[in-house]
DSSP file (Angstrom, degrees, kcal/mol; ACC not computed):
  #  RESIDUE AA STRUCTURE BP1 BP2  ACC     N-H-->O    O-->H-N    N-H-->O    O-->H-N    TCO  KAPPA ALPHA  PHI   PSI    X-CA   Y-CA   Z-CA
    1    1 A M              0   0    0      0, 0.0     0, 0.0     0, 0.0     0, 0.0   0.000 360.0 360.0 360.0 139.0  -31.8   84.5  -53.8
    2    2 A G        +     0   0    0      1,-0.0     4,-0.3     3,-0.0     3,-0.2   0.654 360.0 115.3  85.4  18.3  -31.9   81.3  -51.6
    3    3 A A     >  +     0   0    0      1,-0.2     4,-2.3     2,-0.1     5,-0.2   0.423  46.4  95.6 -95.2   1.7  -29.2   79.4  -53.5
    4    4 A R  H  > S+     0   0    0      1,-0.2     4,-2.5     2,-0.2     5,-0.2   0.911  82.2  48.9 -60.2 -45.9  -26.8   79.4  -50.6
    5    5 A R  H  > S+     0   0    0     -3,-0.2     4,-2.3     1,-0.2     5,-0.2   0.915 112.2  48.0 -63.3 -43.3  -27.8   75.9  -49.3
    6    6 A K  H  > S+     0   0    0     -4,-0.3     4,-2.1     1,-0.2    -1,-0.2   0.909 112.8  48.8 -64.5 -41.5  -27.5   74.3  -52.7
    7    7 A L  H  X S+     0   0    0     -4,-2.3     4,-2.4     2,-0.2    -2,-0.2   0.907 112.2  47.8 -65.6 -41.9  -24.1   75.9  -53.3
    8    8 A T  H  X S+     0   0    0     -4,-2.5     4,-2.3     2,-0.2    -2,-0.2   0.905 113.3  46.9 -69.0 -39.9  -22.7   74.9  -49.9
    9    9 A T  H  X S+     0   0    0     -4,-2.3     4,-2.0    -5,-0.2    -1,-0.2   0.898 113.2  49.3 -68.2 -37.6  -23.9   71.3  -50.2
   10   10 A Q  H  X S+     0   0    0     -4,-2.1     4,-2.3    -5,-0.2    -2,-0.2   0.920 112.2  48.0 -65.0 -42.6  -22.5   71.0  -53.7
   11   11 A R  H  X S+     0   0    0     -4,-2.4     4,-1.3     1,-0.2    -2,-0.2   0.886 109.7  53.8 -64.1 -39.0  -19.2   72.4  -52.6
   12   12 A R  H  < S+     0   0    0     -4,-2.3     4,-0.4     1,-0.2    -1,-0.2   0.885 111.6  45.0 -63.9 -39.0  -19.1   70.0  -49.7
   13   13 A R  H >< S+     0   0    0     -4,-2.0     3,-1.0     1,-0.2    -2,-0.2   0.894 111.2  52.6 -70.0 -40.1  -19.6   67.0  -52.0
   14   14 A Q  H >< S+     0   0    0     -4,-2.3     3,-1.6     1,-0.2     4,-0.4   0.690  91.3  76.2 -73.0 -18.1  -17.1   68.2  -54.5
   15   15 A R  G >< S+     0   0    0     -4,-1.3     3,-1.8     1,-0.3     7,-0.3   0.844  84.1  65.6 -59.2 -32.8  -14.4   68.6  -51.9
   16   16 A W  G <  S+     0   0    0     -3,-1.0    -1,-0.3    -4,-0.4    -2,-0.2   0.608  89.0  66.6 -70.3 -10.3  -13.9   64.8  -51.9
   17   17 A A  G <  S+     0   0    0     -3,-1.6     2,-0.5    -4,-0.1    -1,-0.3   0.671  82.2  91.9 -78.8 -17.3  -12.6   65.0  -55.5
   18   18 A N  S <> S-     0   0    0     -3,-1.8     4,-2.2    -4,-0.4     5,-0.2  -0.675  71.1-149.0 -81.2 124.7   -9.6   66.9  -54.2
   19   19 A K  H  > S+     0   0    0     -2,-0.5     4,-2.5     1,-0.2     5,-0.2   0.901  95.1  49.1 -60.8 -44.0   -6.7   64.5  -53.4
   20   20 A D  H  > S+     0   0    0      1,-0.2     4,-2.0     2,-0.2    -1,-0.2   0.892 111.7  48.5 -66.7 -39.5   -5.3   66.6  -50.6
   21   21 A Y  H  > S+     0   0    0     -6,-0.2     4,-1.6     2,-0.2    -1,-0.2   0.918 112.9  48.0 -64.9 -43.1   -8.6   67.1  -48.9
   22   22 A K  H  X S+     0   0    0     -4,-2.2     4,-1.5    -7,-0.3    -2,-0.2   0.904 111.0  51.2 -64.3 -41.5   -9.4   63.4  -49.0
   23   23 A K  H  <>S+     0   0    0     -4,-2.5     5,-0.8     1,-0.2     6,-0.3   0.886 112.7  45.3 -63.9 -39.7   -5.9   62.5  -47.7
   24   24 A S  H  <5S+     0   0    0     -4,-2.0    -1,-0.2     1,-0.2    -2,-0.2   0.765 117.9  42.1 -78.0 -24.0   -6.2   64.8  -44.7
   25   25 A N  H  <5S+     0   0    0     -4,-1.6    -2,-0.2     1,-0.2    -1,-0.2   0.589 103.2  61.7-102.5 -10.6   -9.8   63.8  -43.7
   26   26 A L  T  <5S-     0   0    0     -4,-1.5    -1,-0.2    -5,-0.1    -2,-0.1   0.455  98.8-127.1 -93.3   0.5   -9.8   60.0  -44.1
   27   27 A E  T > 5 +     0   0    0     -4,-0.3     3,-0.8    -3,-0.2     4,-0.2   0.878  55.8 150.8  56.9  42.0   -7.1   59.6  -41.4
   28   28 A N  G >>< +     0   0    0     -5,-0.8     3,-1.1     1,-0.2     4,-0.9   0.586  50.1  87.9 -75.8 -10.0   -4.9   57.5  -43.8
   29   29 A E  G 34 S+     0   0    0     -6,-0.3     7,-0.6     1,-0.3     3,-0.4   0.834  87.4  50.1 -58.3 -33.3   -1.9   58.8  -41.9
   30   30 A W  G <4 S+     0   0    0     -3,-0.8    -1,-0.3     1,-0.2    -2,-0.2   0.647 104.5  57.7 -83.3 -14.6   -2.2   55.9  -39.4
   31   31 A K  T <4 S+     0   0    0     -3,-1.1    -1,-0.2    -4,-0.2    -2,-0.2   0.650  90.4  89.0 -87.4 -15.8   -2.5   53.3  -42.2
   32   32 A K  S >< S-     0   0    0     -4,-0.9     3,-0.7    -3,-0.4    -3,-0.0  -0.359  93.9-106.5 -77.1 161.8    0.9   54.2  -43.7
   33   33 A P  T 3  S+     0   0    0      0, 0.0    41,-0.2     0, 0.0    39,-0.1   0.860 118.9  50.5 -59.7 -37.7    4.1   52.6  -42.4
   34   34 A F  T >  S-     0   0    0      2,-0.1     3,-1.4    37,-0.1    -4,-0.1   0.757  92.2-151.0 -74.0 -22.6    5.3   55.6  -40.5
   35   35 A A  T <   -     0   0    0     -3,-0.7    -5,-0.2    -6,-0.3     3,-0.1   0.887  69.9 -41.0  53.4  46.8    1.9   55.9  -38.7
   36   36 A G  T 3  S+     0   0    0     -7,-0.6    -1,-0.3     1,-0.3     2,-0.2   0.166 110.4 114.5  96.5 -19.0    2.2   59.7  -38.2
   37   37 A S    <   -     0   0    0     -3,-1.4    -1,-0.3     1,-0.1    -3,-0.0  -0.595  52.5-152.6 -88.7 151.2    5.8   60.1  -37.2
   38   38 A S  S    S+     0   0    0      1,-0.2    75,-0.5    -2,-0.2    -1,-0.1   0.837  87.4  24.4 -91.5 -35.1    8.3   61.9  -39.5
   39   39 A L  S    S-     0   0    0     73,-0.1    -1,-0.2    -5,-0.1    73,-0.2  -0.666  79.3-177.4-130.7  76.8   11.6   60.2  -38.6
   40   40 A P        -     0   0    0      0, 0.0    71,-2.4     0, 0.0     2,-0.3  -0.405  23.9-122.5 -78.3 153.3   10.9   56.7  -37.2
   41   41 A K  E     -A  110   0A   0     69,-0.2    29,-2.0    -2,-0.1    30,-0.5  -0.659  33.7-179.9 -89.0 150.0   13.6   54.4  -35.9
   42   42 A A  E     -AB 109  69A   0     67,-2.7    67,-2.9    -2,-0.3     2,-0.4  -0.941  26.2-118.7-145.1 164.7   14.0   51.0  -37.5
   43   43 A L  E     -AB 108  68A   0     25,-2.8    25,-2.6    -2,-0.3     2,-0.5  -0.902  30.5-119.2-108.9 136.3   16.2   47.9  -37.2
   44   44 A S  E     + B   0  67A   0     63,-1.7    48,-1.2    -2,-0.4    63,-0.2  -0.621  37.0 167.8 -77.1 120.3   18.3   46.7  -40.1
   45   45 A L  E     -     0   0A   0     21,-2.7     2,-0.3    -2,-0.5    22,-0.2   0.834  62.9  -2.2 -97.3 -43.8   17.2   43.2  -41.2
   46   46 A R  E     - B   0  66A   0     20,-2.0    20,-3.4    45,-0.1     2,-0.4  -0.996  54.1-146.9-154.0 140.7   18.9   42.8  -44.5
   47   47 A R  E     + B   0  65A   0     -2,-0.3     2,-0.3    18,-0.2    18,-0.2  -0.884  29.5 165.8-104.8 141.9   21.2   44.6  -46.9
   48   48 A Y  E     - B   0  64A   0     16,-2.4    16,-2.5    -2,-0.4     2,-0.5  -0.995  34.1-137.2-154.6 152.2   20.8   44.0  -50.6
   49   49 A E  E     - B   0  63A   0     -2,-0.3     2,-0.5    14,-0.2    14,-0.2  -0.938  25.9-157.5-105.6 126.5   21.8   45.5  -53.9
   50   50 A T  E     - B   0  62A   0     12,-2.6    12,-2.3    -2,-0.5     2,-0.9  -0.899  13.2-142.2-109.6 128.9   19.0   45.4  -56.4
   51   51 A R  E     - B   0  61A   0     -2,-0.5     2,-0.5    10,-0.2    10,-0.2  -0.800  29.3-156.1 -85.3 111.8   19.6   45.5  -60.1
   52   52 A I  E     - B   0  60A   0      8,-1.7     2,-1.8    -2,-0.9     8,-0.6  -0.774  20.3-142.9 -99.0 127.2   16.8   47.7  -61.2
   53   53 A E        -     0   0    0     -2,-0.5     6,-0.1     6,-0.1     3,-0.1  -0.670  43.2-173.4 -81.4  86.2   15.4   47.6  -64.6
   54   54 A A        -     0   0    0     -2,-1.8    69,-0.1     4,-0.3    70,-0.1  -0.159  30.4 -80.0 -80.3 172.1   14.8   51.3  -64.5
   55   55 A K  S >  S-     0   0    0      1,-0.1     3,-1.5    67,-0.1    -1,-0.2  -0.372  81.2 -44.3 -65.6 153.5   13.1   53.5  -67.0
   56   56 A Q  T 3  S+     0   0    0      1,-0.3    -1,-0.1    -3,-0.1     3,-0.1  -0.302 122.7  16.6 -60.2 144.1   15.3   54.4  -70.0
   57   57 A P  T 3  S+     0   0    0      0, 0.0    -1,-0.3     0, 0.0     2,-0.2  -0.948 107.3  82.5 -97.5  10.9   18.2   55.2  -70.1
   58   58 A N    <   +     0   0    0     -3,-1.5    -4,-0.3    -5,-0.0     2,-0.2  -0.515  34.1 156.7 -84.8 141.8   19.2   54.1  -66.6
   59   59 A S        +     0   0    0     -2,-0.2     2,-0.3    -6,-0.1    -6,-0.1  -0.701  30.0 129.0-155.6 103.7   20.1   50.5  -65.6
   60   60 A T  E     -B   52   0A   0     -8,-0.6    -8,-1.7    -2,-0.2     2,-0.6  -0.864  60.1 -86.7-149.6 175.2   22.2   50.4  -62.6
   61   61 A I  E     -B   51   0A   0     -2,-0.3     2,-0.4   -10,-0.2   -10,-0.2  -0.846  38.4-164.2 -96.2 121.4   22.7   48.8  -59.1
   62   62 A R  E     -B   50   0A   0    -12,-2.3   -12,-2.6    -2,-0.6     2,-0.5  -0.887  15.5-132.2-106.2 135.8   20.8   50.6  -56.4
   63   63 A K  E     +B   49   0A   0     -2,-0.4    17,-2.4    17,-0.3     2,-0.3  -0.760  34.6 165.8 -91.8 126.8   21.7   49.9  -52.8
   64   64 A C  E     -BC  48  79A   0    -16,-2.5   -16,-2.4    -2,-0.5     2,-0.4  -0.896  23.4-147.5-134.1 163.2   18.7   49.3  -50.4
   65   65 A A  E     -BC  47  78A   0     13,-2.6    13,-2.7    -2,-0.3     2,-0.6  -0.998  14.5-135.0-133.3 138.4   18.2   47.9  -47.0
   66   66 A R  E     +BC  46  77A   0    -20,-3.4   -21,-2.7    -2,-0.4   -20,-2.0  -0.841  36.5 179.4 -90.7 119.5   15.2   46.0  -45.6
   67   67 A V  E     -BC  44  76A   0      9,-2.8     9,-2.7    -2,-0.6     2,-0.5  -0.856  25.9-138.7-125.0 156.8   14.4   47.4  -42.2
   68   68 A Q  E     -BC  43  75A   0    -25,-2.6   -25,-2.8    -2,-0.3     7,-0.2  -0.969  24.8-127.0-116.5 123.0   11.7   46.8  -39.6
   69   69 A L  E  >  -B   42   0A   0      5,-2.9     4,-1.6    -2,-0.5   -27,-0.3  -0.451   7.4-149.0 -69.3 136.7   10.1   49.8  -37.9
   70   70 A I  T  4 S+     0   0    0    -29,-2.0    -1,-0.1     1,-0.2   -28,-0.1   0.851  91.2  62.9 -72.5 -34.5   10.3   49.7  -34.1
   71   71 A K  T  4 S-     0   0    0    -30,-0.5    -1,-0.2     1,-0.2   -29,-0.1   0.898 129.5  -3.0 -61.1 -46.0    7.0   51.5  -33.7
   72   72 A N  T  4 S-     0   0    0    -39,-0.1    -1,-0.2     2,-0.1    -2,-0.2   0.385  91.6-113.3-134.0   3.1    4.7   49.0  -35.4
   73   73 A G     <  +     0   0    0     -4,-1.6     2,-0.2     1,-0.2    -3,-0.1   0.600  60.7 151.6  77.7  10.7    6.9   46.1  -36.6
   74   74 A K        -     0   0    0    -41,-0.2    -5,-2.9    -6,-0.1     2,-0.5  -0.536  41.0-133.2 -78.5 142.9    6.3   46.8  -40.3
   75   75 A N  E     +C   68   0A   0     -7,-0.2     2,-0.3    -2,-0.2    -7,-0.2  -0.828  32.6 168.4 -96.8 130.3    9.0   45.8  -42.8
   76   76 A I  E     -C   67   0A   0     -9,-2.7    -9,-2.8    -2,-0.5     2,-0.4  -0.924  34.1-117.8-136.1 161.7    9.9   48.3  -45.5
   77   77 A A  E     -C   66   0A   0     -2,-0.3    52,-0.6    49,-0.3    51,-0.6  -0.866  30.9-168.6 -99.8 134.9   12.6   48.9  -48.1
   78   78 A A  E     -Cd  65 129A   0    -13,-2.7   -13,-2.6    -2,-0.4    52,-0.3  -0.977  20.3-122.8-128.2 138.5   14.8   52.0  -47.7
   79   79 A F  E     -Cd  64 130A   0     50,-3.3    52,-2.5    -2,-0.4   -15,-0.2  -0.575  17.7-147.2 -78.1 137.0   17.3   53.5  -50.1
   80   80 A V        -     0   0    0    -17,-2.4   -17,-0.3    -2,-0.3     6,-0.2  -0.927  20.0-145.2-107.1 112.6   20.9   53.9  -48.8
   81   81 A P        +     0   0    0      0, 0.0     4,-0.2     0, 0.0   -19,-0.0  -0.233  53.8  30.6 -77.1 166.5   22.5   57.0  -50.4
   82   82 A N  S >  S-     0   0    0      2,-0.1     3,-0.9     3,-0.1     2,-0.5   0.444  93.3 -71.0  67.5 154.7   26.1   57.5  -51.4
   83   83 A D  T 3  S+     0   0    0      1,-0.2    -1,-0.1     2,-0.1     0, 0.0  -0.650 116.5   8.3 -80.9 121.0   28.6   55.0  -52.6
   84   84 A G  T >  S+     0   0    0     -2,-0.5     3,-1.1     3,-0.0     4,-0.3   0.377  88.9 114.9  94.0  -3.6   29.8   52.6  -49.9
   85   85 A C  G X   +     0   0    0     -3,-0.9     3,-1.2    -4,-0.2     4,-0.4   0.701  64.0  72.9 -72.7 -17.2   27.3   53.7  -47.2
   86   86 A L  G >  S+     0   0    0     -4,-0.3     3,-0.9     1,-0.2    -1,-0.2   0.783  87.0  64.8 -65.0 -25.2   25.7   50.2  -47.3
   87   87 A N  G <  S+     0   0    0     -3,-1.1    -1,-0.2     1,-0.2    -2,-0.2   0.704  92.6  61.4 -71.7 -19.1   28.8   48.9  -45.6
   88   88 A Y  G <  S+     0   0    0     -3,-1.2     2,-0.6    -4,-0.3    -1,-0.2   0.658  90.3  80.7 -79.9 -15.6   28.0   51.0  -42.4
   89   89 A I    <   -     0   0    0     -3,-0.9     2,-0.3    -4,-0.4   -42,-0.0  -0.817  68.8-157.2 -96.7 124.1   24.7   49.1  -42.0
   90   90 A E        -     0   0    0     -2,-0.6     2,-0.2   -44,-0.0   -46,-0.2  -0.761  18.6-116.3-100.5 147.5   25.0   45.7  -40.3
   91   91 A E        -     0   0    0     -2,-0.3     2,-0.4    15,-0.1   -46,-0.2  -0.537  20.2-166.2 -82.9 145.3   22.3   43.1  -40.7
   92   92 A N        -     0   0    0    -48,-1.2     2,-1.8    -2,-0.2   -49,-0.0  -0.911   4.6-163.4-128.4 103.7   20.3   41.8  -37.8
   93   93 A L        +     0   0    0     -2,-0.4     2,-0.3     2,-0.0   -48,-0.1  -0.579  46.2 127.0 -87.6  78.3   18.4   38.6  -38.7
   94   94 A S        -     0   0    0     -2,-1.8     2,-0.2     3,-0.0    -2,-0.1  -0.817  51.9-128.1-130.6 167.4   16.0   38.7  -35.8
   95   95 A T    >>  -     0   0    0     -2,-0.3     4,-0.7     1,-0.0     3,-0.6  -0.587  37.5 -97.3-109.0 175.9   12.3   38.6  -35.3
   96   96 A R  G >4 S+     0   0    0      1,-0.2     3,-0.7    -2,-0.2     4,-0.4   0.829 120.8  58.9 -63.7 -32.6   10.0   41.0  -33.4
   97   97 A S  G >4 S+     0   0    0      1,-0.2     3,-0.8     2,-0.2     4,-0.3   0.820 100.2  56.4 -69.0 -30.0   10.1   38.8  -30.2
   98   98 A N  G X4 S+     0   0    0     -3,-0.6     3,-0.9     1,-0.2    -1,-0.2   0.709  93.0  70.7 -72.9 -18.5   13.9   39.0  -30.0
   99   99 A L  G << S+     0   0    0     -3,-0.7    -1,-0.2    -4,-0.7    -2,-0.2   0.745  88.0  63.0 -71.6 -21.9   13.7   42.8  -29.8
  100  100 A C  G <  S+     0   0    0     -3,-0.8     2,-0.5    -4,-0.4    -1,-0.2   0.704  79.5  97.2 -75.7 -18.9   12.2   42.7  -26.4
  101  101 A N    X   -     0   0    0     -3,-0.9     3,-1.0    -4,-0.3    -3,-0.0  -0.604  65.1-155.5 -73.3 121.3   15.4   41.1  -25.0
  102  102 A H  T 3  S+     0   0    0     -2,-0.5    -1,-0.2     1,-0.2    -3,-0.0   0.683  88.8  60.9 -75.5 -17.4   17.4   44.0  -23.5
  103  103 A N  T 3  S+     0   0    0      2,-0.1     2,-0.6    -3,-0.0    -1,-0.2   0.589  81.2 100.9 -82.4  -9.4   20.7   42.1  -23.9
  104  104 A Y    <   -     0   0    0     -3,-1.0     2,-0.5    -6,-0.2     0, 0.0  -0.664  67.3-145.3 -83.5 118.5   20.3   41.9  -27.7
  105  105 A V        -     0   0    0     -2,-0.6     2,-0.3     2,-0.0    -2,-0.1  -0.712  22.1-173.9 -86.6 127.8   22.4   44.5  -29.5
  106  106 A V        -     0   0    0     -2,-0.5     2,-0.8    -7,-0.1   -15,-0.1  -0.851  28.7-123.2-122.7 156.9   20.7   45.9  -32.6
  107  107 A D        -     0   0    0     -2,-0.3   -63,-1.7   -63,-0.2     2,-0.3  -0.867  33.6-158.4 -99.7 103.4   21.8   48.3  -35.3
  108  108 A E  E     -A   43   0A   0     -2,-0.8    27,-3.5   -65,-0.2     2,-0.3  -0.625   8.6-169.9 -87.5 139.8   19.3   51.1  -35.4
  109  109 A V  E     -AE  42 134A   0    -67,-2.9   -67,-2.7    -2,-0.3     2,-0.5  -0.928  18.5-132.1-123.8 152.7   18.7   53.2  -38.4
  110  110 A L  E     -AE  41 133A   0     23,-2.1    22,-3.2    -2,-0.3    23,-1.0  -0.912  24.5-157.0-106.0 130.1   16.7   56.4  -38.8
  111  111 A I  E     - E   0 131A   0    -71,-2.4     2,-0.3    -2,-0.5    20,-0.2  -0.808  10.5-174.8-111.2 145.1   14.4   56.6  -41.8
  112  112 A V  E     - E   0 130A   0     18,-2.4    18,-2.8    -2,-0.3   -73,-0.1  -0.962  36.0 -93.2-133.9 154.3   12.9   59.6  -43.6
  113  113 A G  E     - E   0 129A   0    -75,-0.5    16,-0.2    -2,-0.3     3,-0.1  -0.326  28.4-136.0 -65.4 150.5   10.4   59.8  -46.4
  114  114 A F        -     0   0    0     14,-2.2     2,-0.2     1,-0.3    15,-0.1   0.656  45.3-112.4 -87.4 -17.5   11.9   60.0  -49.9
  115  115 A G  S >  S+     0   0    0     13,-0.3     3,-0.6     1,-0.0     4,-0.5  -0.648  81.4  95.2 116.6-176.3    9.7   62.8  -51.3
  116  116 A R  G >  S-     0   0    0      1,-0.2     3,-1.4    -2,-0.2    -2,-0.0   0.856 113.5 -64.8  54.6  43.1    7.0   63.2  -53.9
  117  117 A K  G 3  S-     0   0    0      1,-0.3    -1,-0.2    -4,-0.0     3,-0.1   0.846 103.7 -44.4  54.7  42.2    4.1   62.8  -51.5
  118  118 A G  G <  S+     0   0    0     -3,-0.6    -1,-0.3     1,-0.3     2,-0.2   0.506 108.9 121.7  87.4   3.9    4.8   59.2  -50.5
  119  119 A H  S <  S-     0   0    0     -3,-1.4    -1,-0.3    -4,-0.5    -5,-0.1  -0.551  72.7 -87.0 -95.2 164.6    5.5   57.9  -54.0
  120  120 A A        -     0   0    0     -2,-0.2     2,-0.4    -3,-0.1     8,-0.2  -0.390  46.8-131.5 -66.7 149.0    8.6   56.2  -55.3
  121  121 A V    >   -     0   0    0      6,-0.8     3,-1.5     3,-0.3     6,-0.1  -0.854  50.9 -34.1-111.4 137.9   11.2   58.6  -56.6
  122  122 A G  T 3  S-     0   0    0     -2,-0.4   -67,-0.1     1,-0.2    -2,-0.0  -0.277 117.1 -20.8  64.7-133.6   13.1   58.5  -59.8
  123  123 A D  T 3  S+     0   0    0      1,-0.1    -1,-0.2   -69,-0.1    -3,-0.0   0.097 108.3  99.1-102.6  22.2   14.1   55.1  -61.2
  124  124 A I    X   -     0   0    0     -3,-1.5     3,-1.1     3,-0.1    -3,-0.3  -0.806  64.1-155.3-108.5  90.3   13.8   53.2  -58.0
  125  125 A P  T 3  S+     0   0    0      0, 0.0     3,-0.1     0, 0.0    -2,-0.1  -0.432  70.9   6.6 -71.7 134.5   10.4   51.5  -58.1
  126  126 A G  T 3  S+     0   0    0      1,-0.2     2,-0.6    -2,-0.2   -49,-0.3   0.360  96.1 112.6  84.1  -5.4    8.7   50.6  -54.9
  127  127 A V    <   +     0   0    0     -3,-1.1    -6,-0.8    -6,-0.1    -1,-0.2  -0.902  29.1 162.0-105.2 116.6   11.3   52.2  -52.6
  128  128 A R        +     0   0    0     -2,-0.6   -14,-2.2   -51,-0.6   -13,-0.3   0.337  51.7  63.3-116.0   4.4    9.7   55.2  -50.8
  129  129 A F  E     -dE  78 113A   0    -52,-0.6   -50,-3.3   -16,-0.2     2,-0.4  -0.901  59.2-148.2-134.9 159.9   12.1   55.8  -47.9
  130  130 A T  E     -dE  79 112A   0    -18,-2.8   -18,-2.4    -2,-0.3     2,-0.4  -0.962  20.0-123.4-128.7 143.4   15.8   56.8  -47.2
  131  131 A V  E     + E   0 111A   0    -52,-2.5   -20,-0.2    -2,-0.4     3,-0.1  -0.739  32.7 168.2 -83.8 131.2   18.2   55.9  -44.5
  132  132 A V  E     +     0   0A   0    -22,-3.2     7,-2.8    -2,-0.4     8,-0.4   0.772  59.5  22.7-110.6 -45.4   19.6   59.0  -42.7
  133  133 A K  E     -FE 138 110A   0    -23,-1.0   -23,-2.1     5,-0.3     2,-0.4  -0.914  54.8-158.5-128.1 152.5   21.4   57.8  -39.6
  134  134 A V  E >  S-FE 137 109A   0      3,-2.8     3,-1.8    -2,-0.3   -25,-0.2  -0.990  82.6 -15.1-129.8 122.6   23.0   54.6  -38.4
  135  135 A S  T 3  S-     0   0    0    -27,-3.5   -26,-0.1    -2,-0.4     3,-0.1   0.843 129.3 -53.2  53.2  38.5   23.4   54.0  -34.7
  136  136 A G  T 3  S+     0   0    0    -28,-0.3     2,-0.4     1,-0.2    -1,-0.3   0.472 117.4 108.0  81.9   2.0   22.8   57.7  -34.0
  137  137 A V  E <  S-F  134   0A   0     -3,-1.8    -3,-2.8    13,-0.1    -1,-0.2  -0.940  74.3-110.7-116.6 135.5   25.5   58.9  -36.4
  138  138 A S  E  >  -F  133   0A   0     -2,-0.4     4,-2.0    -5,-0.2    -5,-0.3  -0.309  15.9-135.8 -64.1 141.0   24.6   60.6  -39.7
  139  139 A L  H  > S+     0   0    0     -7,-2.8     4,-2.4     1,-0.2     5,-0.1   0.848 104.9  55.9 -66.3 -33.8   25.4   58.7  -42.9
  140  140 A S  H  > S+     0   0    0     -8,-0.4     4,-1.7     2,-0.2    -1,-0.2   0.869 108.0  48.2 -67.8 -34.4   26.8   61.7  -44.6
  141  141 A V  H  4>S+     0   0    0      2,-0.2     5,-2.1     1,-0.2     6,-0.8   0.887 112.6  48.5 -71.0 -39.3   29.3   62.2  -41.7
  142  142 A L  H ><5S+     0   0    0     -4,-2.0     3,-0.8     1,-0.2    -2,-0.2   0.891 110.3  52.3 -64.9 -38.5   30.2   58.6  -41.8
  143  143 A F  H 3<5S+     0   0    0     -4,-2.4    -2,-0.2     1,-0.2    -1,-0.2   0.874 110.6  46.2 -66.0 -37.6   30.7   58.9  -45.6
  144  144 A K  T 3<5S-     0   0    0     -4,-1.7    -1,-0.2    -5,-0.1    -2,-0.2   0.474 110.8-126.4 -82.6  -1.7   33.0   61.9  -45.2
  145  145 A E  T < 5S+     0   0    0     -3,-0.8    -3,-0.2    -4,-0.4    -2,-0.1   0.810  71.5 129.4  60.0  35.4   34.9   60.0  -42.5
  146  146 A K  S   <S+     0   0    0     -5,-2.1     2,-0.3     1,-0.1    -4,-0.2   0.738  76.3  20.9 -84.7 -26.2   34.5   62.8  -39.9
  147  147 A K  S    S-     0   0    0     -6,-0.8     2,-0.3    -9,-0.1    -2,-0.2  -0.927  75.9-129.3-135.1 160.9   33.1   60.3  -37.3
  148  148 A E        -     0   0    0     -2,-0.3    -6,-0.1    -3,-0.1     3,-0.0  -0.808  33.4-101.4-107.5 154.7   33.3   56.6  -36.8
  149  149 A K        -     0   0    0     -2,-0.3   -14,-0.1     1,-0.1     2,-0.1  -0.572  46.4-108.8 -71.6 132.4   30.3   54.4  -36.1
  150  150 A P        -     0   0    0      0, 0.0     2,-0.6     0, 0.0    -1,-0.1  -0.384  25.6-133.9 -66.8 138.3   30.1   53.6  -32.4
  151  151 A R              0   0    0      1,-0.1    -3,-0.0    -2,-0.1     0, 0.0  -0.822 360.0 360.0 -93.2 123.1   31.0   50.0  -31.4
  152  152 A L              0   0    0     -2,-0.6    -1,-0.1   -47,-0.0   -46,-0.0   0.409 360.0 360.0-103.2 360.0   28.6   48.5  -29.0
């Protein structure tokens, strides 16, 4: 009789061992690159092909882009899907101060999380995000050549 308090305090302490509970209550969402948004816009800084020493048996060239988030200025690496879609992304070798200039034309990309609760997926180590749109047009539509990328 009277064990309620001990059980509730013990349960309250043990909750912090649960990863999902800890993630939702420590407000780590704002420390992550997206800072709470699901589909942030970013500026393309650099395109590169990385030869990844993947886990066995894969060893291939993965296409990635280095982008800078508009929201907070953080630089992240994003995976570019499909063969040849890297050609639709143009590089902008600019700094954060140049972004405030309204005459400066930039190539905006839309980024989405890659899956697996924020971890890297498959054989691409360290890349946790994917490019979805370029200049407001979906990459899959550009890949299928149903639309052209707008010229600014």
